[in-house]
VODO-973167 format. One record per atom (N, C-alpha, C): x, y, z. Coordinates in steps of 0.001 Angstrom, whole numbers, padded with zeros to 6 digits, always signed. Atoms other than C-alpha are relative to their C-alpha. Layout:
<nodes>
XYZ...
</nodes>
This chain:
<nodes>
-001685-000657-000233-007009-019322+008434+000863+000676+001829-000652-000569-001234-005177-018515+011474+001380+000872+000086-001133-000570+000072-002451-015925+011634+000227+000456+000996-000228-000749-001593-000336-014506+014922+000779+001179-000974-000927-000620+000690+001205-011130+013767+000564+000807+001414-000905-000453-000987+003982-010488+016982+000774+001669-000536+000013-000949+000196+004413-007039+016912+001952+000482+000434-001058-000208-000688+008108-005930+017563+000435+001313+000371+000763-001414+000471+007792-002073+018427+002066+000799-000275-001139-000881+000465+010851-000112+016463-000051+001116+000549+000403-001894-000825+011067+003803+018295+001451+001098-000835-001846-000744+000154+015171+004333+016552+000311-000766-000865-000632+000444+000643+016828+003482+013915+001353+000221-000250-001496-000813-000477+020704+003881+014012+001028-001457-001191-000075+000871+000025+023272+002181+011780+001321-000675+000798-000157+000225-000808+025469-000185+013443+001214-001277-000876-000914+001781+000627+028415-003946+013201-000739-000474-000404+000529+001572+000108+025631-006361+013096-001669+000817-000491+001462+000062-000097+022049-006161+011932-000816-000292+001299+000979+000859-000981+019736-006536+015033-000432+001073+000846+001077-000392-001139+016782-005524+017393+000778+000433+001253-000590-000272-001550+018427-004067+021118-000901+001376+000329+000121-001233+000246+016331-002138+022567-001302+000821-000349+001000-001079+000313+013569-000757+020611+000655+000039-001345-000213-000827+001302+016027+000241+018034+001055-000697-000522-001158+001351+001092+017458-001655+015083+001248+000675-001000-001355-000361+000408+020762-001248+014112-000102-000861-001471-000067+000097+001400+021376-001443+010118+001892-000660-000372-001468+000759+000806+024982-002954+008759-000319+000710-001741+000280-000608+001679+024679-000125+005871+000885-001025-000976-000650+000491+000786+027446-002187+003851-000972-001086-000737+000776+001565+000327+025541-005689+004351-000909+000569-000994+001624-000058+000442+022136-004652+003283+000140+000841-001525-000435-000358+001438+023673-002384+000095+000480-000982-000970-000181+001490+000661+025160-005878-000993-001182-000469-000192+000945+001000+000783+022051-007421-000983-001335+000567-000392+001000-000460+000809+019643-005258-001952+000206+000585-001079-000216-000147+001360+021795-004716-005272+000448-001021-000548-000604+001434+000353+021978-008538-006060-000663+000137-001579+000786-000225+001409+020719-007657-009609+001223+000439-001039-001271-000395+000952+023138-007509-012487-000264+001250-000717+000655-001403+000596+020793-004406-013943+000072+000829+000710-000134-001157-000916+021638-002264-011124+002196-000031+000702-000996-000260-000185+024556-000256-010954+000870+000274+001577-000336-000438-000877+024514+001184-007457-000696-000125+000618+000605-000299-001771+022917+001133-003489-000154+001060+000317-000190-001259-000855+022934+003841-001677-000977-000333+001223+000731-000109-001691+021692+003477+002405-000223+001041+000600+000164-000838-001423+019839+005762+004250-000436+000198+001035+001344+000323-000595+018312+006578+007378-000674+001512-000132+001163-000694-000054+015442+008993+007620-000947-000347+001224+000859+000758-001366+013857+009227+011193-000995+001680+000295+001246-000870-000541+010609+011139+012392+000656+001376+000375-000535-001639-000898+010834+015493+013188+001594-000014-001202-001311+000035+000832+014056+015172+010798+000314+000986-001551+000390-000793+000975+014730+017854+008044+000401-000780-001286-000437+001186+000776+014695+015176+005598-001351+000230-001573+001252+000266+000407+012504+014958+002568+000697-000956-001242-000277+000644+001309+012647+011871-000032-000130-000254-000999+000580+000032+001152+011985+011749-003379+001035-000101-001272+001442+000996-000336+011041+010010-005529-000206-001159+000716-000137+001274-000551+009888+007423-003774-001054-000652-000941+000714+001620+000640+008752+004013-005186-000575-001096+000527+000818+001142-000836+007586+001857-002423+000321+000361+001469+000038+000077-001785+007359+001467+000915+000134-001303+000637-000597+001216+000264+008352-001768+002408-000647-000171+001740+000519+000242-001679+007368-003316+006345+000978-000610-000111-001118+001399-000805+010499-005492+007460-000758-001135+000316+000751+001078-000498+008847-008620+008324+000800-002036-000380-000881+001110+000641+009645-012792+008627-001231-001132+001015+000992+001332+000243+007715-015890+008503+001126-000408+001383-000772+000526-001086+008865-017515+012356-000775-001664-000181+000734+000902-000236+005947-020180+011960-001032-000391-000682+001176-000263+000847+003861-021570+009530+000197-000555-001151-000505+000809+001181+003868-022528+005712+000302+001285-001045-000166-001459+000671+005182-019913+003069+000967+000648+000332-001018-000598-000567+007469-017075+003790-000293+001339-000965+000800-001681+000097+007355-013114+003446+000353+000457-001937+000281-000178+001261+006856-011795-000603-000348-001148-000883+000486+000780+000249+005493-015050-001570-000101-000092-002013-000121-000327+001486+006174-015482-005799+001532+000903-000746-000788-000942+000264+009063-013065-005519+001777-000283+000425-001139+000262-000268+011596-013419-003117-000020-001603+000585-000308+001326-000512+010276-016788-001585-000999-000550-001324+000766+000764+000733+008130-019496-003397-001507+000410+000006+000733-000333-000194+004722-019378-004070-001270-001232+001620+000749+000603-000884+003607-021568-001153-001464+001159+000888+001436-001442-000892-000220-019772+000784+001105+000027+000764-000737-000578-001221+000986-017652+003271-001405+000442+000965+001427-000882-000898-001999-016411+005900-000406-001013+001288+000813+000872-001392-001464-019209+008621+001658+000512+000865-001101+000392-000938+001032-019673+011516+000036+001445+000657-000280-001084+000147+002925-016807+012541+001615+000954-000368-000830-000617+000738+004721-013658+011354+000632+001079+001265-000733-001426-000832+006775-011202+013255-000044+001087-000783+000370-001942+000832+006812-007110+012237+000910+000848+001230-000907-001026-000435+009446-004949+012829-001020+001467-000160+001508-001023+000232+006439-002133+013464+000754+001278+000289-001068-001280+000122+007847+001110+013189+001032+000160-000927-001411-000105+001216+010306+000692+010357-000694-000610-000840+000019+000555+001499+010356+000572+006607+001020+000841-000623-000885-000432+001134+012053+000511+003652-000312+000980-000978+000622-000808+000771+011533+003248+001248+000849-000246-001491-001076-000199+001483+013163+002858-002629-000648+001231-000269-000326-000671+000631+014226+005453-004596+000565+000837-000454-000577-000080+001198+016121+006481-007526+000198+001102-000859+000765-000812+001210+016015+008540-010604-001504-001173-000278+001201+000066+000014+012412+008751-011729+000071-001181-000552+000108+001437+000674+010934+005294-013075-001061+000776-000644+001172-000362+000700+007321+006687-013822-000440+001754+000475+000054-001789+000066+005913+010664-013572-000670-000541+001437+000947+000622-001848+003626+008973-010470+000540-000380+001149-000145+000475-001331+005823+008880-007822-000061+001164+000852+000091-000726-001115+006165+010834-004630+001037+000719+001138-001116-000768-000744+007784+012715-002222-000783-000547+002218+000502+000176-001498+008029+011851+001831+000737+000854+000778-000329-000922-000902+008693+014445+004345+000177-000233+001436-000158+000615-001504+010131+013984+007698-000636+000730+000899+000182-000711-001545+009149+017183+009271-000626+001107-000393+000796-001376+000621+007144+020641+008422-001467-000678-000362+001608+000404+000520+003607+020275+006704-000344-000753-000794-000427+001183+000567+004450+017704+004527+000184-001269+001138-000006+000980-000462+005057+015308+007144-001569-000595+000192+001474+000542-000684+001514+015754+008581-000734-000834-000844+000976+000824+001201-000179+013897+005250+000504-001020-000553+000125+001258-000263+001656+010927+005259+000848-000415+000520+000005+000890-000889+001624+008249+007419+001646-000410-000036-001355+000435-000054+005533+007352+006545+000722+001235+000380-001291-001535-000842+007064+011019+008375-000062-000444+001085-000549+000520-001170+006340+008654+011402+000604-001548+000247-000882+001572+000203+008332+005547+010488+000755+000124+000080-001525-000164+000030+011921+004801+011104+000361-000510-001500-000060+000428+001556+013058+004593+007420+001069-000210-000327-001761+000456+001091+015970+002874+005541-000429+000178-000914+000007-000341+001567+016199+004242+002135+001091-000362-000551-000641+000421+000909+017239+002792-000434+000188+000052-001179+000039-000753+001560+018439+004547-003747+001155-001062-000527-000370+001081+001216+018820+001992-006284-000034+001177-001571+000002-000942+001207+020098+003549-009755+000824-001279-000595-000013+001065+000238+019832+000791-012226+001183+000605-001545-001309-000289+001171+022387+000675-015492-000522+000819-000607+000006-001118+000617+022719+003141-017765-001407-001081-001614+000554+000880+001136+019870+002129-020720-001047-000893+000022+000881+000301-000140+017236-000014-018805-001391+000289-000644+001417-000277+000341+013837-000274-020314-000662+000459+001619+000492+000037-000853+011256+001328-017680-000889-001134+000801+000662+000819-000786+009582-001751-016682+001161-000775+000813-000873+000837-000774+012836-003363-016173+000356+000713+001473-000484-000663-000887+013959-000186-014239-001083-000369+001738+000887+000828-001382+010575-000784-011740+000157-001280+000444-000311+000794-000284+011032-004128-011380+001624+000483+001170-001339-000192-001239+014809-004200-009966+000504+000936+001140+000434-000734-001261+013878-001420-007771-000805-000331+000966+001610+000677-001035+010520-002899-006287+001122-001044+000587-001009+000946-000114+013101-006033-005950+001258+000255+001397-000927-000910-001698+015648-004020-003864-000816+000287+000705+000718-000096-002011+013319-003517-000952-000307-000899+000481+000580+001232-000358+011798-006652-001202+001646-000529+001067-000410+000660-000205+015135-008067-000723+000556+001210+001215-000500-001108-000970+016205-004955+001756-000615-000354+001167+000595+000454-001354+013283-005698+004196-000038-001407+000325+000181+001942-000437+013240-009787+004008+001804+000058+000858-000987+000033-000839+016895-009279+005372-000060+001302+001560+000193-001094-001333+015920-005996+008042-000805-001461+000816+001483+000427-000650+012919-008351+009175+000798-001246+000657-000823+001385-000891+015349-011611+009854+000905+000814+001520-000013-001294-001674+015950-008976+012732-000262-000332+001017+001484+000116-000986+012931-009893+014518-000309-001415+000075-000159+001168-000017+013394-013757+013860-000509-000945+001943+000174+000735-002292+014586-014842+018293-000500+001226+000637+000323-001205-000897+013025-011009+019193-001319-000173+000463+001059-000162-000586+010465-011182+021515-001042+001373-000017+001155-001033+000465+007256-009269+020353-000548+000483+001294+000439-000841-000829+006080-006658+022267-002018-000492-000070+001052+000497+000051+002705-007512+021279-000645-001129-000823-000023+001210+000682+001165-010750+019886-001922+000429-000945+001941-000081+000290-002796-010000+018007+000014-001054-001473+000716+000935+000160-004239-013011+016730-001560+000187-001029+000866-000366+000869-006261-012926+013301-000688-001730-000496+000667+001173+000162-008783-016008+012280-000866+000269-000798+000963+000619+001081-010850-016837+009427-000428-001089-000673+000488+001483+000208-012690-019932+008886-000848-000167-001546+000067+000705+001467-013323-022220+005971-001832+000724-000561+001319-000779+000176-016980-020065+004455-001021-000867+000982+001555+000447-000287-019420-022711+005543+000556-000141+001611-000180+000042-001262-017619-022732+009225-000248+001652+000550+000150-001465-000396-017510-018801+009092-001916+000498+000006+001086-000624-000636-021203-018286+008412-001049-000358+000936+000781+000598-001458-022294-020481+011314+000482+000566+000939-001073-000059-001289-020028-019078+013677-000824+000693+000538+000355-000775-000566-021987-016403+013937-001972+000729-000106+001400-000344+000892-026014-016643+012238-000414+001167+000505+000548-001166-000718-026786-013632+014143+000167+001324-000948-000673-001136+000295-024993-011087+012538+000353-000059-001399+000505-000068+001893-025150-009805+008986+001529-000285+000016-000540-000005+001189-022644-010981+006660+000986+000861-000932-000478-001092+000587-019830-008848+005702+001516-000499-001233-001177+000568+000595-017275-009245+002713+000755+000982-000366-000331-000832+000178-015055-007146+001606+000837-000202-001543-000549+000510+001337-013817-006483-002366+000839+001303-000055-001406-001029-000158-010292-004845-002814+000086+000133-001323-000148-000229+001102-009770-003111-006036+001765+000177+000433-001775-000049-000212-006259-003213-006867+000157+000611-001860-000262-000785+001484-004589-001206-009612+000873-000571-000802+000080+001021+000920-004026-003174-012523-000130+000246-001458+000282-000253+001499-003897-001012-015914+000589+000416-000579-001454-000345+000712-000379-001133-016926+000616+001413-000162-000050-000657+000059+001728+000830-017760+000904+000960+001533-000801+000649-001311+003632+000177-014737-000815+000839+000832+001113-000393-000939+000322+000997-013029-000328-002344+000255+000190+001292-000208+000585-003340-011668+000053+000144+001456+000451+000390-000754-000302-004828-008864+000325-001766+000159-000188+001718+000003+000776-008613-007536-000630-001034+000707+000827+001124-000801-001118-011763-006073+001300-001350-000726-001235+001070+000201+001834-014423-005374+000588+000458-001118-000693+000032+000787+003742-013121-007727-000484+000118-001596+000318-000419+000795+001151-012649-010356-000882+001321-000719+000655-001281+001073+000200-009806-012398-001508-000053+000459+000923+000629-000578-003378-009639-010858-001254+000656-001315+000449-000165+001289-004181-007810-014410-000482-001128-000753+000391+001183+000691-004230-011331-015742-000764-001183+000383+000597+001110-000837-006305-012849-013239-001544+000103+000347+001384-000202-000278-010122-013018-012758+000063+000010+001493+000185-000551-001163-011710-011754-009305-000137-001470+000776-000309+001156-001053-010726-014594-006426-000140+000312+000896+000174-000260-001370-012174-014743-002978+001670-000779+000433-001733+000293-000612-008955-014970-000790-000391+000406+001797+000452-000459-001100-008722-015165+002914+000795+001037+000572-001101-001399-000524-007657-011662+004959+001036-000050+000822-001138+000527-000316-004840-013433+006329+001427+000237-000413-000813+000083+001347-003081-013879+003291+000229+001772-000418-000374-001620+000508-003135-009770+002690+001198+000790+001215-001214-000200-000557-001509-009684+005623+001053-000136+000478-001050+000864-000432+000683-011998+005830+001368+000437-001859-000400-000395+001271+002207-010102+002270+000002-001051-001892+000147+000941+001124+000712-012167-000578-000164+001051-001430+000443-001537+000541-000360-008503-002014+001250+000622-000159-001584-001661+000272+002681-005978-003154-000294+001121-001230-000260-001166+001333+003117-003160-005440+000490-000177-000728-000634-000043+000514+004140-002995-008311-000220+001557-000982+000452-001111+000569+002735+000599-009352+000570+001313+000216-001212-001706+000057+004274+004348-010234-002276+000382+000611+001806-001487+000077+000083+005783-009877+000309+001233+000907+000548-000939-000499-000768+009038-007965+000636-000567+001405-000558+000785-000742+001568+008376-005142-001185+000724+001081+000968+000151-001272-001232+010191-002766-001120-001108+000069+001215+000881+000674-003852+007532-003947+000848-001780-000008-000841+001381-000351-000917+004302-004317-000117-001026+001497+000198+000551-000537-001524+001416-002297+001665-000421+000319-001643+000858-000281+002813+000619-001253-000386-001074+000882+000452+001559-000735+003071-002589+000067-000067-000116+000835+000049-000436-001626+003618-001468+003657-001612-000008-000195+001523+000029-000661-000289-000580+003867-000848-000843-000836+000300+000853+000068-001019-003638+002009+000080-001172+001179+000141+000850-000878+000024-005809+004750-001210+000711+000994+000353-000810-001378-001358-003074+007151-001793+000796-000472+001198-000762+000774-004741-002836+005170-001343+000605+001134+000552-000274-000691-006522-000536+007489-002055-000364-000045+001452+000636+000266-009942-001677+006139-000448-001813+000552-000339+001555-000367-008988-006008+007053-000287+000427+001654-000492-000648-001515-007803-003918+010289-001502+000133+001376+000844-000487-000225-011207-002839+010799-001228-001054+000213+001463+000930+000084-013702-005663+009983+000417-001063+001115-000212+000659-001457-011325-007693+012509-000339+000275+001399+000295-000917-001892-011817-005378+015281-001617-000327+000290+001617+000478+000067-015766-006115+014593-000624-001194-000112+000752+001215+000667-015781-009417+013129-000642-000648+002155+000605+000561-000243-017915-011517+015604-000164+000919+001680+001079-000990-000882-019421-008183+017533-000968+000417-000553+001012-000260-000036-021571-006486+015771+000320-000364-002209-000128+000149+000967-020180-008126+012331+000622-001504-000022-000705+000709-000116-019471-011257+011103+000775+000277-002154-000707-000145+000936-016258-010933+008643+000256-000944-000798-000445+001377+000720-016184-013707+006021+000990-000282-001609-001107+000331+000706-013187-012663+003989-000273+001455-001004-000090-001076+001335-011945-010667+000522-000106-000521-000945-000235+000692+000944-012355-010828-003029+000692+001375-000344-000687-000955+001156-009669-009231-005104-000610+000034-001123+000027-000283+001576-010259-007742-008410+000686+001208-000462-000991-001140+000660-008517-005334-010722-000910+000757-000582+000630-001813+000447-009155-002002-012634+000495-000017-001500-000336+000451+001272-009038-002705-015704+000021+001483-001648+000049-000678+000294-008613-000715-018727-001472+000307-001543+001514-000229+001271-011310-001471-021987-001240-000552+001000+001772+000450-000614-014897-002102-021260-000301-001137+000347+000050+001135-000008-015015-005542-022006+000261-000895+000972-000452+000436-001922-012600-006219-019022-000636+000175+001251+001366-000425-001289-014947-003871-016789-000912-001038+000139+001162+000640-000665-017772-005724-017392+000158-001903+000350-000755+001835-000681-015593-009449-016970-000512+000147+001890-000209+000433-001185-014588-008539-013835-000977+000755+000927+000614-000086-000474-017019-006446-012320-001770-001284+000512+001199+001113-000318-019762-009399-013188+000047-001194+000813-000963+000983-001319-017366-012127-011481+000058+000622+001192-000215-000705-001998-017073-009686-008246-001183-000219+000009+001287+000240-000933-020706-009598-007946-000424-001616+000330+000275+000997-000487-021144-012650-008580+000481-000969+001173-000943+000540-001203-018657-014194-005956-000355+000698+001298+000953-000357-000955-021013-011593-003667-001040-000950+000703+001240+000534-000189-024301-013450-004072+000832-001457+000018-000390+001226-000750-022221-016753-003859+000172-000175+000983-001013+000060-001571-021064-015960-000513-001356+000205+000984+001336-000462-000531-024847-014472+000572+000649+000342+000820-000147-001419-000303-023397-011347+001962-001160+000441+000131+000584-000449+000158-025322-009178+003296+000591+001416-000462-000637-000797+000271-023116-006327+002574+001705+000182-000716-001584+000402+000325-019402-005377+001182-000040+001805+000343-000961-001384+000511-016921-002513+001329+000695-000241-000940-000246+000478+000712-015537-001677-001489+000687+001286-000310-000914-000884-000166-012789+000151-001806+001611-000064-001539-000128+000006+001955-010694+001708-005284+001148+000575+000581-001051-000304-000383-007273+002358-005947+000489+001023-001550-000648-000699+000533-005974+005232-007595-001681+000865-000454+000982-000602+000391-008570+007492-009968-000645-000016-001231+000512+000340+001836-010556+008143-013617-000353-001122+000336-000174+001203+000710-010330+005132-015373-000754-001010+001359+000261+001032-000511-010801+003109-012372-001521+000383+000775+000922-000305-000433-013800+005128-010975-001102-000759-001085+001160+000292+001003-015836+003809-013901+000128-001840+001059-000301+001251-000883-014561-000176-012070-000931+000164+001290+000663-000100-002320-015881+001477-007740-001613+000071-001188+001393-000462+000414-019476+002511-010359-000280-001589-000244+000556+000964+000319-019599-000779-012156-000274-001177+001100+000816+001110-001120-019419-003116-008823-001068+000507+000904+000890-000268-001065-021418-001042-006912-001357-000668-000387+001179+000322+000647-024161-001294-009156-000515-001966-000133+000514+001147+000334-024124-004917-009724+000138-001346+001064-000160+000608-001558-023378-005918-006131-001551+001031+000528+001049-000591-000536-026691-003342-004980-000842-000596-000569+001033+000386+000948-028660-004814-007686+000033-001850+000493+000107+001276-000423-028483-008498-005975-000591+000374+001525+000651-000311-001659-029803-006420-002372+000715+000034+000609-001218+000296-000545-026326-006456-001451+000165+001403+000679-001036-001637-000410-025209-003095+000665+001371+000078-000571-001618+000255+000066-022063-001352-000187-000182+001303+000464-000164-001367-000605-020365+001178+001356+001624+000190-001191-001582-000045+001423-017155+002602-001505+000650+001146+001056-000385-000983-000084-014633+004035-000404+001021+000974-000978-000374-000431+001046-012662+006220-002783+000676+001932+000625+000113-001206-000548-011257+009901-002837+000263+001157-000989+000730-000909+001450-011686+012953-005424+001581+000766-000429-000639-000568+001093-010068+014907-007962-000542+001045-000254+001457-000841+000437-012433+017965-007156+000801+001556-000669-001067-001558+000388-009530+020765-008515+000352+000502+000998-001512-000613-000978-007232+022819-006841-001109+001451+000941+001221-000725-000720-010733+024780-005328-001150-000625+000661+000882+001158-001040-012949+021656-004390-001246+000144-001319+001239+000067+001054-015436+022716-007007-000063-000145-001985+000332+000715+001120-015179+020323-009809-000541-001596+000033+000586+001373-000375-016793+016675-009969+001063-000553+000063-000616+000534-000697-015213+014808-007717+000494-001280-000163-000009+000861+000640-015220+011270-009515-000183+000395-001842+000381-000078+001554-015311+010715-013548-001484-000790-000208+001423+000558+000629-018304+008408-013084-000804+000039+000925+001047+000008-001319-021330+008286-010449-000818-000964-000497+001539+001169+000214-024553+006112-009728-000863+000425+001243+001147-000366-001082-027491+006793-007471+000235-001133+000910-000415+001064-001240-026509+003445-005901+000856+000189+000878-000478+000311-001003-024166+004608-004324+000275+001104+001337+000692-001038-000945-025275+006093-001572+000675+000220+001472-000646+000345-001389-022796+004977+001156+001784+000502-000195-001626-000794+000145-019300+007122+000243+000709+000005+001238-000336-000148-001000-016633+007192+002505+001029+000810-000723-001325-000396+001174-013726+009910+000687+001090+000183+000704-001434-000003-000338-009945+010227+001799+000195+001540-000284-000176-000970+000421-009832+013777+000674+000094+000065-001963-000892-000271+001212-008617+015813-002164+001078+000580-000628-001668+000434+000334-005701+014800-003731+000559+001790-001043-000376-001139+000193-006175+018661-005767+000389+001043+001067-000795-000638-001291-005267+020698-002365+001298+000495-000469-001157-000295+000324-002196+023020-003074+000657+000210+001268-000682+000246-001084+000029+022475-000428+001426+000852-000010-000186-000465+000188+002808+024656+000218+001462-001171+000877-001096+001339-000626+006705+022115+000990+000938+000935+000738-001637-001112-000110+009838+024236+002648+000817-000993+000187-001331+000782-000030+013150+023408+002119+000241-000903+001123-000409+001037-000950+014485+020533+003854+001960+000100+000228-002190+000040-000006+018799+020227+005105+000191-000666-001221-000881+000774+000625+019049+017413+003224-001407-000993-000865+000062+000551+000461+017465+015672+000439+000102-001569-000993-000257+001034+000878+017399+012102-000801-000528-000969-000931+000614+000186+001289+016902+011301-004229+000872+000852-001013-000271-001280+001137+016537+014064-006935-001236+000580+000147+000764-001139-000044+014474+017268-006017-000573+000517-001287+000383-000555+000966+014363+018322-009647-001141-000915-000584+001436+000853+000293+011294+015034-010161-000781+001067+000407+001184-000499+000029+008928+018018-008818-000055+000635-000544+000903-000025+001253+008401+019402-011790-000664-000752-000672+000857+001085+000853+007040+016299-013061-000649-000747+000483+000907+001550-000534+005822+013957-011222-001700+000710+000611+001647-000070+000364+001805+013881-010786-000414+001022+001392+000321-000982-001027+000500+016838-009073+000768+001226+000394-000782-000343-000297+003540+018692-009396+000004+000816-001371-000169-000679+000800+004475+021442-012439+001322+000569+000124-001153-000411+000060+006881+023341-014045+000307+001099+000618-000089-000928-001069+007867+025789-011358+000260-000484+001379+000040+000299-000868+006796+023515-008669+001346+000256+001310-001420+000152-000957+010585+023272-007259+000741+001577-000230-000465-001358-000142+011679+026757-006283+001337+000132+000113-001134-000068+000323+015085+028212-006381+000528-000029+001382-000083+000055-001354+014960+027911-002387-000075-001402+000576+000489+001605-000356+014068+024288-002355-001034-000186+000393+001542+000596-000447+010550+024431-001354-000497-000548-000669+000766+001007+000878+008026+022579-003359-001963+001134+000009+001753-000149+000387+004512+024341-004435-000661-001080-000952+000616+001439+001152+002488+021331-005412-001535-000790+000413+000640+000503-000858-000625+019575-005124+000139-001103+001012-000188+001270-000712-001136+017017-002422+000087-000975-000264-000649+001442+000680-001078+014259-004764+001120-000545-000188-001451+000274-000073+002595+014344-004559+000525-000558+001065-000330+000850-001185+002461+013019-001219+000075-001804+000511+000513+001827-000285+002592+009267-000338-001013+000148+000884+000429+000454-000824+000110+008134+001079-001651+001673+000562+000822-000971-000100-001954+011682+001340-001718+000105+000158+002051+000358-000036-005684+010538+000554-000102-001683-000306-000057+001269+000249-004780+006800+000620-001875-000590+000151+001302+000737-000046-008099+004740-000359-000640-001004+000492+000582+001271-001300-007941+002201+002564-000113+001009+001090+000157-000427-000961-007630+004813+004782+001068+000125+001143-001262-000132-000691-004145+004766+005945+000768+001774-000290-000529-001147+000278-003363+008453+006236-000784+000994+001066+000499-001257-001131-004314+011717+008335-001471+000825-000014+001816-000993+000797-007260+013627+006271-001056-000557+000800+000804+000287-000486-010521+013792+008430-000713+001124-000941+000686-000346+000741-013568+015359+007273-000547+000978+001594+001053-000854-001772-015609+018749+009977-001065+000654-000539+000688-000889+000301-018622+019994+009818+000515+001596+000054-000407-001635-000016-018847+023737+008841-001180+000632-000850
</nodes>
């Protein structure tokens, strides 16, 4: 598949009479967007706010972050299985409002939601302090159950992103980049002298509001599947989960997966990037055995020399990570693992819930238990009191002056396990 991504650089966002992109500014018709986002009888109200880099603004609790996009050529459309039908995406041309984001918030859905600070020390931990954010605050009708609550907020964000993405349909992109992966036999033959590398993309599927979707299907219900990387870049995978904010993959990050970007950057130079295997993170041992067996079988079937494996979440999924590693390495295929750590606030505890001697090449995205103080902000969009109950916070995290003391676990993207963040390592 061959996909062109046309980036329309957004440097500012403003409310305006008509939704449009002009000279690097995204103008948003506030009332129209609220109506479109709220097209569900289970939604009581929708409010739309703006949050720009450097402003004294806190968004809490954050459900999802979504990048506005529009298909301008090729099959399918954005968010297949949800907004669009399930026609295959990943080819043609897609325009992206690069630098803009839709952020969904409202009353808390699950306790593992998070914070975006647009300024201050918290802004240094989240990539979404640097985006021009259109914040959609969604309030469902009274008495709605948690799963319907999650669904209506998720869909409101998708509708908002599609609406804004249409503003880029006729715009001339500032940058156009082409990505291509050929059918398996052609791809293997294209660079015979380079090591063949695949990407094993572990997706959060533990239920209890911990879901990820592939063409509209809950990934918990599928077996490991081989797919073109360009499908992922074209919104075939979306988030539906409320896992810990620091290492969840919002829909925005799925479409901008830096592992895929880096593999494409080396494709034809140092490696032959063969494609992606998506797999789930299960709860029962039997399901873990099944998925890890099939993931390993696919890597062997592809005849690759090495794989990168990324995790989403922590604790229970650490077992899936280790099982994938063991079974792939047993075939003589080298693995590199990407995870984060929950090593305690002093950094002295065991980092992962499981381990293996074969996991001898590991990239860490940081310790999610690190404690940070977030100063009060002039404006809070959402409900600041949930700081007491979201994962990484505790009773008393929200102080009387509006400041917050909590683990960086509360910050969206702080230890993102795809590397879409700002933490790094240094020698000491």
